[in-house]
N, C-alpha and C positions, 0 to 999 in steps of 0.2 A: 526688613527695609521702613523707616519711619519715612510718610509720604504725604505730600502738602495738604493731601483731601483724600475721600474715601477712594479705593480702590476699584474701579467696575470692571474692567477688563484687564489681561494681559498680554504676552506673546513672547515668545523666544526668539534669536536670530536663529537662523539655519547653523552655525556657526557655534552658537550656543553661547557665544561671549556678551550677547546684549539680553536685558530683558526689555520691554517697551510697556509701557503701563496707562491707559485712561484712566483720568477721575470724573467723578461726579457722584452726586447723590443720587434718591429715586425720582428727582423731577419735582418740577414746581408742585403736581396734583398732591405728593408727600408731603408738603410743607414748604418753608422756604428755599428757595435754591441757594446752593454753595458757591462762595466766588471763586471757587475751584473747577466747578462744571465745565467742561471743553477745554480743561487743559492734559496733558501728555508728558511723561516724561521718562529716559531711560538711563536703564541702571545697567552695572556694571554685574556680570551673571554669579560672578566669582566673590565679588565682596559686597555686592550692593548697594556699591556707593552712588550716587547720581552722577552719571556722567555729562547727560543733555537734557536741557528743558527747552521745544520748540514753542518758537510764539506762540498766543494765544490767538487762537480763529474763531472759534466754535465757543459759544456761550451755553449749550446744552451737554449733558452728560456725554465722554465716550462710549457707545456702546460697543465697538469690537475694533482690536487693532490685528495688524498681522503683517508679518513681513512677507515680501515675494519669495520663492522659492529659492532663488540667488543671494538674496539678502541686500539687495540694490534699495531695494524700494520698500516703503513702509504704508499699508493702505489704514485709515482712521475713518470711522466711522462714528455720527455722532446721532443723537436723538432730535438732532434738527434737521433731517432728512438730506445729509450731504456726509459722501465721501472724499476726504480729500488725499493726494497721493503726492507722499515725500521721496526724495533722494533721501539715501542713508551712505553716506561718505564719513567714514573716519567715525567720529563723534559729530559730525555736521548734518542737520536735517531739514532740507530746503522743500516748500511748497512747490509742486511741479505741476499738478492739475486738479481738477475741484469737480466731480461725477456729483451732476444735481439734476431733479426733475422727481427726483423718488415722491407716490403717494403718501408715504408713514415713513415714521422711523427706522432705520436702518438697526434690525436685529443681531444679523452673522454675516460676516462676507470671508473669502476665502480667495485663494490664488488659484491658477490652473498654470501646467505648464505647456509652453508652445514647443511644438517639437520640430 
């Protein structure tokens, strides 16, 4: 798929229909920041056509992205120390929560299942 900028991270939805892609360059230490840092988009897994572009909230690269095990949520981690949680409803993604207070940038995130 042709992306808006450098792809940094990606995740498939549990049903295999969607691929979420976080964008971002190497960061300011590696040179000028990309205007696409902090953006993420969603592709149809079969056609690789873009089906959603959630609003850009962050200004630094998306370091990791994961769908929840049931596919109803998406966690988006960025190099500016935040993890944003979005609802995943069809092809609409709405931010519902922000995890903040981390002392350094987020490298990896994961979900756990509650029994």
